[in-house]
C-alpha angles and dihedrals in degrees: 000000000000089000089055091051089050091052092049091048090050091049091049091050090050090052090049091052090049090050091050090049090052090050090052091050092049091045091051091050089050090061089070090058104089144121126305103270141184124220140168129212089234135008110297109236122215111251092020139090129258144174113248121200117203108202114202120190122192107237100180122088095206106035139051130227110252105166140031126191119189122191119211116216109265091202090061105037118199113214094200125045121158129171134220114230115255115201111248094014133098117213129202126186109204119203129207134194113260119236087222124023118242131204121239122178089345094307129110113243117200099175134033140181111284104171137022116202126192116191124186120233118243110291093016125108144135100268125222110280092022137094138201135202129225120197130208133179110215140177175240086353117215119262098206101065138054097217145019122219114218107193110202134193118209117200122200129206087249090064094253115140119202116197114210095193111119115122117241116278120254116260110288093013125116116269114253118251094241108027120184117243110263129211108203118208130207132200113279120250118253114264130353133085106296093205096054096037095049093044091050092049091048092050093048092047097047095079092048092048093048091046090052092051091046090050092053092047092048091048090053091050092048091050092049092046093048091051092050091048092052090049092050090049090053091051090049093052091047094049090048092052091051092050092049091049091051092050090049092054094041094244118140117247113258 
């Protein structure tokens, strides 16, 4: 009888370990669920060009993301905005007339990109629990500000539209619920062609940045897998103990 109780206790402990492992895996997956954000492979220098990655997580359990609309700051017009193709998504860069012309590479520019819109093809969406990334190459970056706000609207298959447009909180204040993606700018380096230097740095850094992200994702998977393996091992030991106890008492296995 005591052997049976031991087997049941072992089985229960195995189930508990498996449950904890599942919680770890779910918790790890939850880390990917965050705000819409903007990042660059290397510091974005004022006056230069950079690649901007807009990371879009799906935060709804019962709907997919089917459209993304990013607004470029009209007070800091960017003469050049180009997009990287995303499989299954159409992209449109909408231009608007500038209230005041700007000069870029010695030429007068009277209109500039104002909005970038990504729309998913039929049957394509960012599924619940997943995210996607949308890349832009932008410049020349303004020299009279330390950051650019990139308000973004995220549309779900349910028709819900979430506006990520709140400015960053002041230091020490609570973060807003729907902060706008922010592109931080740094002082430009002395000398050199900002377009070529920044583009070269971005290209060289892309592989390192992607490798780092892949490393983090793989680590999370390994941790989740290890937890599940330990849980399964515990269940195996528990089941074996129950079978041995039944054989010892002459009772048939259930």
